[in-house]
N, C-alpha and C positions, 0 to 999 in steps of 0.2 A: 675710521672703520664704518661709520654710518653712511658716508658717501659711497664707499665701495659696495656696500650691501644694496643701496638704492640703484647703483649702476648695474649690478648683476640682475636685480629684479626687473629692470627695464629691458635688459637684453633677452631674458628668457622667452618672452612672446615672439621675438624675432627668430628664435631657433625652433619653434614648434613646427612640426612637419605634418600635423593632422589637426583638423578642427571638426567639431560635430555640432549639429543643431537638430533638435527634435520638435515635434508638435507639442502643443500644450498638454495632451494626455499621455505623451511618451511613446505612443505606438509607432509613429512614423519617424524615421531617423535618416539624416543625410550626413555622410562623413566625407570631408574633403581631405585630400592627400597631396602634398607637394613632394615630388621625387625627381631628382635630376633635372630640376628646372621646369617640370611639367606638372600641371594640376589635373587631378581626376577626382571623381566622386563615386560613391556607391549609396544605395538606398536599401533599407530594411523596413519591414512592417511586422510588428510583433515578433521580432528577431528572425524573421524569414527573409532571405535575400530576394529583393524585387528587381534591382538593377545591380549588376556586377560593376567592377571598376570601369568607369566610363570617362572619356576625355572631355576637357574643357579648354576654352581659349578662342582667340581670334587672330586672323592674319589681316594686317592693315597696311596702308600706304606709309605709315610712320613707324613701321616695324612689326615684328612678330610679338604677339601676346599669347603664344602657346608654348614657347621654348625659352630657356634661360631666364625663367622668372624667379624673383626673390620676394618672399613675403616681407612686407614692411609693417603692417598692423592689421588688427581685426577689431570688429566691434559687434556687439549684439544688442538687441532691444526686443521688447514685447510689443506687438501691435494689437490694439483693441479698437476696432472700427465698426461702427454701425451705419449702414446706408440704405437708401430706398431705391427700388427699381420700379418704374411705372409701366414697363412694357415687357415683362419677362415671366419666367415660370415661378418666381417668388417675388413678393413685393418688398420684403424687408430682410436684410442680411446682417447678421452679427458675426463679423470676421475676427477671429483670434489666431494669431500666428507668432512664432518666434523667428526673428530675422538674424541672419549672420552675414556680415559684410567683410570679406577678406580682400585686402589691398595688396597688390603685387607690383613690383617694378620690373620693367623689361630691360633689355640691354641698353636702351637709350634713356633710361631713367624716366620713362613715361609710365603712367599709372593705369593699371587695370583693376577695377573692383569687380569681384565675383559676388553676386548677391543671391542668397537663398532665403525664401520665406516659407516656413513650414507650418501648416495647420494640422488638424487631426487626420485629414485624408488627402490634402493637396500640398504640392510643392510648386513654387513659382521661382524661376531662375532667370536672371538677366545679368548683363554686363554694363559697366559704365567706364568709358575711357576718358582720361583727363591728361593734359599736357601743359607744362609751363611755357613751352616753346612754340606750340602749334595752335592755330585757331580752328582748324578743321582737319578731318581725315576721311579716308575711304576704307570701308571694310570690304575686303575681297571675298572672304568667306568665314564662316564659323567652324570651329573644330568640334563643337558640342556634339556629344554622342549619347546613345542610350543602349547599353549592353545587357540584353536579356539572357536569363538562364536558358540552358538547353531544354528542349521539349515544350517551349512556349509556342502557342499558336496565335494566329492573327485574324483580325476582322478589320481590314484596312482597304483603302481604295486608291487605285493607281493614278499618278499624274498623267494626263493626256498630252500628246505631242502638240507643240505650238502650231497653230494654223491648220490643225486637223479638223475633222467633223464638218457639219453642214456649213457651207459658205465660210470656211476657215475661222469658225467662231471659237474653237477650243484653244486653250484649256478653260473649262467652265465648271469644274468640280462636279461632273455629271457621270461618273463612272461607277461600275458595280463594286461591291465590297467582296473581299475574300471571305471564306467561311472556314475557319479552323485550319488555314494553311500553316505549315511549319515555318518558323522564322528562317530567314535567309532565302526564301523562295523569290526568284526574280519577279519584278512587277511586270505587268502585261506589256508595257511599252519600254521597259528598261530605263525608266525615268524616275523611279522612286514612287513615293506615296504622299498623298495630301493629308493635311490635318482635318479633323481629329483622327487618331489611330488607336484602335482598341486591341489589347493583348491579353491573352489568358495564359497564366503560368501553370506549370504542372502541379504546383502546390495549391491550386485553386484560387490564387489571387488574381485580381483583375487590375489592369493598368491602362489608363487613357492618357495619351499624349496629345497636347494641342499647343496653340500659340495665342497670345493676346497682346494688347497694347501696341498694335501696328498703326501708325499714322503716316503722314507724309515724310517722316524722318527715317523710315525703314522700308524694307521689302517684306513681302509675305513669303515665309520660308516653307519648306516641306521636309520630308524624310528621304534620304537616299535609299537605294536598295540595300537590304540588310546583308551582312556577311553570313557565311555558314555558321559562324560562332554566335550570331545574334546581335551584332553591333549595327545599329541604325544611326546615321549621322545627319546633321542639319545640312540641307542643300539650299542654295540660292536659286532664283528663277533662271530658266533657260534663256540664253541670249536671243533666241528666235521669237520669244513671246512678244505680243503686240507688234507683230510683223517687223521685228528688229528695232523698233523705236526705243530709245533709252538704254541706259546701262543696266546690267544685272547685278551690280554691286550697290553699296550704300555709301553716300557721301553726305556728311552733315557737319555742323559746327560742333566744337568741343566746349564743355563736356558733352558726350554722346551717350545716351541711354538706349540700349538695344530693346528689341521686343522681349517679352517674357515667354519662356517656354514653360508649360504647365504639365505636371504629372499628378494624376489622380489615382489613388491606390485604395483598394478595398478587398476584403475577403469575400464579399458578395458584390452584386452590381448596384447596390443601394448608393454608395458614394458616387458612382459614375452618373447615374440618373439625376441625382440631387446636387451635383457640384455647382458651385458658383465661381469657379476658378477663373473664368473669363472676365469677371467683373471685379474681383477682390483687390487686384493690384493696380487698377487703372482709375483715373479720375475724369470727370467731364472736361472736355476741351473748351466748351463754351456753354453758356446758359441757354435754355430754350426760349425762343422769342414768344412762345405761347404754349398753352397746354395742347399736346397732340393726342387726339382721341383714338383709341383702338376701336376695332369693330369688325363686323362681318360684311362681306361684299359679294355681289353677284358679278358674273362676267360671261359674256356670250361666247367668247373665243374658244374656250376649252372644249365644248362639244359642238357648237355651231360653226366654229372655225372662221377663217379670214373673211368669207363673204358676209358674215353677220355684222361686220363693223360698218354698218350703215345706220342712217338716222332712225328708221322705224324699228329695227331690231334692238337698237340701244334703248329706245323708249320702252320696248317690251320688257327688257331686263331691269330698267328703272322701276317699272310697275311691279316686277317680281320682288325687287329689293324692298319696295314699300310694303307689299303684302306680307313679307317675312319680317318686317321691322328692322331691316338691315341698315347699317349706317352709310354704306358706300356702294357704288358701282365702279368697276374697272372698265374703262373704255380702252380697249387694247390696240395693238398695232394696226397701222394703216388708216387711222381716223383722219389724218391730215389730207389724204386723197379721197377716201370713200365717203367721208362726211364733209370735210372741208373746214378750214379755219373760219370761213364766213358763217357757217351754220352752227359752230360750237356754242356761241353765247346763248342761243335759244334752247339748245339741247341741255346745256348746263342749268339754265334757268328752269326748265321743265323738271329736271331731277330735284332741284332745290324746292320746287313747289310741292313735291311729294315727300319732302323730308329726307332726301337722299343726297349725299355729297359725292363728288366726282374725284376719281383717281385717273390720271392720264399716263399712257405708255409712251416711252421715248427710246430711240436707238442711241446708245452712247457713242456711236461710231464717229471717229475722225477718219483714220486711214487703215485701221488694223484688221478689218474683216470685210467680207463682201455681202453681208446680210442686207437685203434690199429694203426691208420694211422701214417706214418712216413714222413719225418725223425723224429726220437725220440732221446732223450738224447743228443741233440745238443745245447739246450738253457738253461738248468736248472743248469749248473755248468760252472764256468768261464773258465777253461782250454779248455773244448770242445767247448764252445761258441766262444771264441776268435780264436781258430784254424779254426772253420767253417767260421767265418766272414773274416778271412784272405784269405781263399779260395774264398769266394764270391767276395771280393774286387779284387782279381787277375783276375776274369772273367768279372768284370764290372757290377755285380748285384747291382741294385739300392735300393731295398727295400725288407723287409720281412713281412710276415703275420704270426703271432705267435698265436696259438690256444690252447684252452682247459686249461685255468687256473681254479682254484678251490676255490676261496675265497677271503676274504678281510683282512686277518691278516697282521700284520706288516712284517712277513717273506715273504708274497706274494708281498707286496708293494715294498720290497727290491728287489725281483726278477724282477719286472717291471722296476725299476730304473736301475738295473744292465744291463738288456738287452738293454735299451735305451742308457745308457752311453757307453757301449761297441760298440753298433752299430754306435754311433756318431763318435767314434774314427776311424771306418773303412768307414765312409761316406755312411752309410746305413740308410734309414728311416724305421719306424716301424708302423705297423697296427696290433692291437690286436683284437682277436676274442675269443669267449667263455670266456668273460672277464668282469671285473668290469667297472663301470663308470669312464672315465678319468676325474680326478678332477683338472682342470687347466693345464693339461699336455701340451696342444699346446703351452703355453707360457713358462712353466717350463722346458720342454724338447723340444728343437727346431726341433728334428727329429721325434717327435711323430706326425704322420700324421692323424690317425683316429683310431677309435675303434668301435666294434660292440655294445655290451651291450644293445641289444634290440631284439625284436621278428622280425626278418628281412626276406628277400626274400627267403632264403633257405627253410623256413617252408612252403611256397606256393608250392614248388615242392613236399614236403612230404605229404601234407594233403589238401584236398579240402576246409576244413573249413577255413584255413588260406588264401587260394586263394580267397575265397568269401569275405574276409575282407581286401583285398589289398587296396581298396580306403579308408576304415576306418583307416588303419594304416597311410596313408598319411594325414589324418585330425586329428590324435591324436599326433603323434610323433613330429611334429613341435612345439607343445605347451608344450611338456614335455621333453623327452630325448634329442632331437636335439636342444632344446633351449639353453642348457648349454654347449654343446660340439659337435665337429664333430662326425658324425655317419655313419658308413659304412653299409648302408642298402642293396646296390646292386640293384638299380632300373632299369627300362626301359626294358620291355619285349614286343616284337611284335609277338612272336609265339602265336597261338591261344590255344595251349596246351603246358604244361610245360614238353617238352621232345624233343629229337633230331628230330624224324620223324613226330611229331605232330599227330600221330595216336593213341597215348595213353597218359597217364599222366593227371594231374589235368587241369581243364578248366579255362582259364582266363575270368574274368567277366568285366574287365574294358575296356574303349574305347582306341583307339590308341592315341588320343590326350591327354588323361590322362597319358599314359605312357610317352609321350614326356614331359609333365609338371612335372612329378616326378623327372626328371633330375635337376630341379631347386628347387622344394620343399624340397628335401633332401639335406643337406649341408655336404659335405665331400671333402677335398682337393684331395683325391684319390677316384674316382668314378669307381667302377667295374660294368659296364653296362651289362645287360643280352641280348645283341644283338648277334645274330648268323649269319653265312654266308648267309643263305637263305633269311634273311631279306633285303639284298641288292637288291634283285629283287622283293620283295613283297611290299615294301614301296615306296611312291612317292618321287621324288627328294627333295622336300621342307622339308620333314621329315628328310631325311638322311642328308641334308645340315645343318639343325639345329643341329642334333646330332653330326655332325663333328666339330661344332664351339662352342658348349655350354661350358661356363667356369665351373671351379670347385672350385674356390676361388672368394671372393667377396669383393668389396670395401665398400659396404653398404647393409644393410638389413632392410626392413620396413614391418611391419604388415599392411595389407590392410583390411582384413575382415576374419571372421570365428568363429567357435565354435568347441571345441574338440570333435572328433568323428563324426561330421556332415559335415562340409565343411571348406575349408581353402584357403585363398588367400594371397600370400607372394610376395613382390617385392624385387628384388636384383639388385644391380648395379655393373657392371664391367667396369672400366674406365668411359666413358660417355654414356654407353649403359645400358638401363634398361630391365630387364626380369621380367615379372609378371606371376606367375603360380597359377592356381586354380584347386582344386579338390573337387568333390561332392561325399560323401559317401552314400547319400540317394538313395532309390529305386525309386525315382521320379525325373524328371528333375528339375533343379533349375535355376531361373533367378536372376541375380545379377546386381546391379548398383554399379560399382567400383568407389571409390573416389580416383582419381589420380591427385590432383591439381598441382603437380610439372610437369605434362605432358600435361597441358592444351593446346589444339589446335594442339597437335602433332598427326601426322599420324603414326600408328603402324601396324605391321604385326601380324596377329592372326592365330594360328593353333587351330582349333576348332573341336567340335564333329559334324560330319554329321549324318543324320538320320540313315544311315546303320552302324554307330559306327566306321567308318574309320575316318581318319583325313583330314579335309578340310583346305584350305588356303584362307584368305581374308585380306584386309586392313580395318582398322577402325580408326576413328578419335575421339580423346578425345574432348568432347564438351567444350564450353566456361565456364561452371561451373566446369570443371575438372572431369566430369563423363564419364564413358564408360559402356555400357550395354553389358552383355554377357549371354549366356545360356549354361548350362552344362547338358549333358544327365545324366541319372542315372549311378552311378559309372563312371562318366565321368570327363572331365577336359578341360583345355585350357592353352595355353601359349601365352603371348602377348609380343612382343619384338621389339626392334629398329634394323633395318638392318644397 
């Protein structure tokens, strides 16, 4: 009788058709269901539906893992992990989550594990494939979907066509975001949407979808166009990306762990701004060869453009960096021709004599675009890359900015990984431009400093339309792109016109205080500021003093207030000092009562909008209720800080 009872108890888990896992505080719940051989999941937050029944599974070369599945076992565990981040919006993370792993057999008796980790506001989901008969497999596509309730609206950015844009350099994650479009609206190019993607539910909940843990063993995925019912599915890269080079599927040895899809949920935007979901489920792939120093940088190119990449103008911006106390100068594109390799040792030595280190620009290109800027063919193959990095190391170059990538295929992810790995061997940090979203890379690759992957400040130089939307960008990107990873926007412009002499070029519409605030709103451990030498005599000392001392990495980040595309208030802490930055994208002034209870009774310094749109200085005290009143001009801002 005892044996029969034990047998029955052993069979019961195999017959279960639904499993549930919830975050430590019980608010966020995921429910898995197996029905007719197909697995789906749903998500609730405080008993409100966030995602309706959504599909899971993979289609592979060794069979389908989305149909005819049979559950064979499940396991759960509690994860309690503390880790440090040296180049991010927070320096120390205490990650607590409950993990559910459900193992299924397909028709060939190969195993698919569906993994969910659920914290209080974040869900991370991945697959692991294992086989007793196969050593490797190819994943053709994921079945993973996200089915949103009706009346959900979107803040998402479309995938650009491969080979489109200037000199065939797209896709490069540089498209505009939708604003409150209904779910199911076709994307601009009918190619779906890139990560991260923000959704606003009718019940006022917010959901941010993204991806992390992408290395050379996977592709960078995106969302398909949504159906009218609100189902968005995972899409693999377009075959045309990287000018057709490489497959758009995934091939890797078994067992194979996929990337992690992340779902951040909140009743406000607080969990969205403060999420660490990109880092919680990944580990460093290698140890840093040295300590990589964050910091501020000057760069001539953004306002003085291509012609400024000459020896004398670079000395001018080295001097500017030294005057501002900045750690770096970025010597941008065309230095190989307009300065010359033969002249770089003396220029780099001049920078070092001023206490300024050098970052050099490179073209990633092998054959996938027509961008003419050099140096070219130094980063796309190991022998040339390692030779170049040995040369850089001999001169004391500290970082590289590598531009013009062309897709999200596995072959491209391997190139990113190879550049990062080689650079670490030579003590060089990396900043990617014309690039994909970095998916957990600040933790996975310790010398990854930042990436562009957004519609950033260079576009304001090229087009008045984007200049007019500068304040809008500062109120959209903190809730989307910059929420999941460092972003090299290139903020802070004091020139009235975006040019060297200010007699031509696009016209800046923001206030000076807004520009100061943008140094805090945007998070990047390397900040390339748009300050030029003339600004040293045009701005008051208190503005320049702030810009000389503003940090680029943070110990803590908090959401204070805001709405995507309208206004934004973010608080960041460095050591024991708080910096609160606000931006207003509206065409009317905006009055705000900021809730800062942790600063109750503190006297703070405020750089604010004066009536003439210049930056004023005053002190303000947080009242006994923890509130502080501020007023922002149209396309204005302010920064509040502790001296």
